[in-house]
Phi, psi and omega in degrees: 000138179283135181279159177299326178294323177296318177295319179298317179297317179298319179294317178297321176299316179296314180297324178297318180291331181272356181303132180089359178256171178269006184289126176243133183252148169243125181258123181244197176067195182298321181290324176297319177294319177301313181296319179296317178298317179298318179296314181299319179294314182295323181276354181055046179279150177284140176225171177282343180255132177295138182308324181288347180264357180295142179289160178295142179294137176208167181215171182253027176070018178207174175243119177271114181249140175242131182246153176290146181301330182300336178285337184264332178228163177297153182301320179297319179294321179294319179294319178298319178296320179296317180296319177299318180296318179297319180293325180293327182284338184283000000 
């Protein structure tokens, strides 16, 4: 099983490679929840769940990343697809 520290290192390596680019990542899945929980604890934010009731951190051995569509297709193509979608909804 991959450790949370290994996933954190892999994410930091990826962010280092993306430094200076316009690429923005959304991290989902178990690792995304782990990172959000860690942030909430460090920032001491209020939640509906008492900190002592939070479940133990775990992950699914991977990092689930979500990318903006503009990274996969040209900006013009993405805008055309959006316009088609808007016309379909009307």
